[in-house]
C-alpha positions, 0 to 999 in steps of 0.5 A: 315048829322045830324042836321038842316044844314044837312036837309036844304042842302039836298033839295038844293043839290037835286034841283041842281042835278035836274037843272043839269040833265035838262041842260044836257038833253037840251044839248043832245037834241041840239046835237042829236035831232036838239033842239036849244042850251040851255041858256048859250051855244054859238051856233057855238060850239054846231053846230060844235059838232052837225055836228061832231056827225052827221058825226060819226053817218053817218059812223056808219050807213054806216058800218052797211049798206055798200051797201046802202051807196055805192049805194048812193055814193057821195050823201050818206052824204047829204042824210043821213044828210037830213034824220037824222037832228032832229032825235035822233038815234035809233042805227046804224042798226035801223037808216040805216033800217029806212033810207032805208025804207024812201028812198023806200017810196020816190022811191029813194032807189038805187038798192044796197040798195034795195037788202040790205033792202030785205035781212034784211027784209027777215031775221029779223022782224023790226016794226020801234019801237022795235029792230029787231028780227030774223025770225023763219018761212020762209019769202019773202021780196021785195024792189025796185025790189029785192026779198029775201027769208029766209028759215031755217035761211038762206037768199038768194037773188033770184032776184037783183034789176034792175040797 
């Protein structure tokens, strides 16, 4: 735009965009990271949307970690919900990996989940921050009594977890 009106409108538009971006970030934080609903949003619809997104996230994680979900059985939803509430997602693969490690630390990892975690950790490196990367050198991983070995890119479960 040209002229004085164009110059005055630009800062107002930039401020409006910044305000909108801030409100959107607050809403996303309320939906996926457990933050309170932003001003002007009713709590009940935000809570309903948060629960729906969490259930969808649990389903995505279960697709990437089927043995972990099967090992937890009926406790899958409650376990996942308790772990994921207030945590933004890092992606389904990494969420499952982080959940499995948290369960291992609490000695609550089911045998099927221990086997799945051992196989994943033998085949890939994951530090909890960066995305997992395939291992190039031979590796051994243990979780909950399960032992997995990776050699030449193939992972074998040598000893299943005690059931």
